[in-house]
N, C-alpha and C positions, 0 to 999 in steps of 0.2 A: 978541589977546594970550592965548595959551594958557599958563596957569599950571599946571605939572604937579601942584602940590599941591591944586588945586581941581578937577582933572579928575574927572568922574563916571565912575569905573571900577566894577569888580565890588564888590558890597557884601561886607564882611567880616562873619563871624558875630559876633553880640553875645555876649561872654563871660558875660554875666549871664542869658542866656536858656537855658532847658532845651531841649536838642535833642528834636525830635519824631521818634519812630520810626514810619515809615509802615506798618510790618508788624505793629505791636503791636495786639492785639485791644482795642477800646475797653472801658473799665471801665463797668459798670453802676452805678447809684446804690447798689445793695445791696452791691457790692464795695468801695465807697469806704472803709468802716470797716476793711476788711482791709489796705488799702494805706497808710493813714495811720499814722504812728508815734505811738502814744498813750503818755502817761506811765505809769510803773509805778503799780499800785494801792497805796494807803497801807496801812500795817500795820493801822491801825484799821479800814479797810474790809474787809480780809481777815478780821480777827477777827470783825467783825460778820456777815460772810457765813457763817463757820463756826458762829457761835452760832445764827443763823436756821436753817441746815440741820440743826443738832443738835436744836433744839426741834421742828422739823417731823418729823424721824425718830423722836424719842422719843414724840411724840403718836400715832404709828402703831405703833411697835414694842412699846412697853410694854404696851398692852392685849393685843396678840397673844401676847406672852410670858407674861402673867398667865393668860390663858385656856387656854394650852397647858400650864400647870403648870410652866413653866421656873423661876419664882421660888421655888416651894417646894422643888424639887429642888436648885437652886443654893444656897439658904440651908442646906439639910441636907447639903450637900457630896455629893449623890447624882447629880450630873450627870456623864454619861460624856463622854469625848472626842468621840464621834460626835455627841452632842447639842450640844456646844459648836460643832462644825463646822457642824451643821445650822442653829444659831442665827446663825452668821456668814453662811452662805449666804442665810438668810432676810433678813438685813440687806442683803446685796448685791442681792438681788432687789428689795427695797423701794427701795434707793438708785437702781437703774436705772429702776424704775417712776416715781419722783418726778423724777429729774433727767436720765434718759437722752436724751430728746428735746431738751431745752435744751442739754445738753452737745454733742450731735451737730450741732445747727444753729446754736448761738450761742456755744458755749464757756462756758456758764454753768450753775450750779446755781440753784435758786430763791433761795437766799441771795445768791449773786453778782449775780443779776438785781436783787434788791431794793436792793442797795447800789451797783449800777452798775459792776461790774467783770467781767472775762472772762479765760479762760485761752487763751493763744495759743502757737504754736511760738516758741521762744526766738530763733531766727535770722530766720525769715521773717515772723513776726508774723501768720501765717495760722492758721485753725482747725486743731485737732489732731483726727485721726480718733478716734471714740469708742472703738474697740478699743485704741488706744494710750493714751488717757486712763485707761481702766479697768485695762488690763493693766500699765501702767508707773507711773501716777501714784497710783492708789488701791489696787489689790489688793496690791502688795508690802508696803505699810505695814500694811494690815489683817492680812496673814498674820504679819508680824513682831510685831505687838502681841499676838498669841496666845502668844508665848513668855514664860513667867513671868519676871518681873523685867527681863530683857534687853529685852523688848518695850516695857515702859513707859519704860525709859531711852532707847531709840531714838526712841520717839514724842516724848519731851521734846526730844531733840537736833533732831529734825525741826522741831518748832515753834520752837525758839530760833534756828534758821538764818534765820528771817525778819529777824533783826537785822543781817544782812550788808548791804553796800552795794547789792547787786542785789535784795534782798528776796526771795530764792528759798529755799524750804524744801528739805529733802532730796528730797521727792517731786518737786519742780520740777526738781532736778538730774538725777534718775533718768530722768524723762520728757522732759527737754530743753524745758521749758515756762517761761513767765513769766505773771504775772497783771498785767493792765493795766486802766486805766480804760476803760469802755465808751463 
């Protein structure tokens, strides 16, 4: 008695099973964090990371600025535009010295590492190249903040943009990044 409904025919694919691509390169364990969709970093974690990074930068930058005489010239309004630019470049060099390796290899600054968050590409969730992070995410805001009055206003708008539903500041929008839990 052959029942056509019980006939063992070709198996139909399970609609709940993820298809396996035989041509896909297997992911290593170190790549697993790149592929997993992580939740967005909290606003408080991002604030904590900025505070940690700021304290670390100040502990290095302030003594250098003091011994170079920048404080006395700044207080006496004797600082030239070139000295302001050099001070900013000094800050950039210190920033890259402190955070460059971590940003390039993990998408983190020291502060982001301490609070457990990282910067990734907005669409792919992968690490962002260091030159893109510095050139689009950090440098434009640093340059804009040097513009009297307007720079401070833009920095404020940048920081307040964290209160959007995507929790992305202006510098995230410019660089097409997001900050996620590590």
